[in-house]
N, C-alpha and C positions, 0 to 999 in steps of 0.2 A: 242913203249916206253910207259910205264904206266904213269898215272897221278902222281904217287908218284915219279917216276924218273924225270919227267918234273919239278916238284916242287923242287926237289933236285938240278937240273941244275940251276933253277932260284935263289935259295937260294945261291948257290956258286957264281953266277954272282953278286948278290946284296951285298954279304959280301966283294967282291973285289972292288965294285964301290959304294962309299958313296952316290953319287947323286941318283943312282938307289935305294939304300936302303931307303933313305929319301922319294923318290916318292912312293915306295911301302908302307912304314909305314903311309904315309899321306892318303892312301886310306881308312884307318879306319874312317876318318872324312868325306868321300865323301857321297853324297846322295845315290849312288848305289855302295857300297864298292867292291863287287865282280866283277861287270862289269868294274869298273875302274882298279881293280887289273889285270884282264884278258887282258884289253887293253894294259897296260904297259908291261905285260909279252909277249904279241904277238909282241910288238914293239922291244923287246929284242930277238926275234927269238924263244921264247918258246910258242908253240901252246897249250894254255889251254883255255877252255871255262867255263862259269859259270856252265853249266850242268856237265862238267867233275868234277869239284870240289864238287858239290852237290852229284852227283852219288857216288863218292869215299867214302864220309862220310856215305851215306845210305847203300852202299854195305858192308862196314866194320861193321856197326851196325847190319845188317841182319846176317852176318856170326857169330858174337858173340852170337846173340840171338838164332840162330839155334844150336849152339854148347852147349848151356846150357840146361841141362835136356831134350835133344832131341828136343828142340824147340817147336813150336806150343803153344797150350793153357797152357801147363804145364811150359812153359818157364817164368822165372821171368821178370818183367818189368825192363828194364835198365833205369837208370836215366840220361843218356847222349846219345849224338850222336857224332860221330867223326866229328868234324868241321875242315876240312883241312885248311881253311883260317885262323882260329884262331890259329891253331897249327903252321902254317907257320909264322904268325906274332910273336908268342911267340919265335920261334927259331931264327927269324931274329933279334929280340930285344936283344938276349943274348950277 
């Protein structure tokens, strides 16, 4: 199962469980938000790690960069990276 699929499972669980939703949203204020987020996810049976989330964002960014103008030195600088954690939080807060 891909990290995107795992996050979708967690999102579904959180939208059905208000206490879980609040715990996940509260990770934004934690000293180590990603670590706390992953700890809660794992407690819920969704096996995600900090590196899973970081790698997903970096891989997406690299794919976009390679697809633009052939990639490499001619590829324009993109002003964003796909931050899976922030996207998840945005979707959870909807």
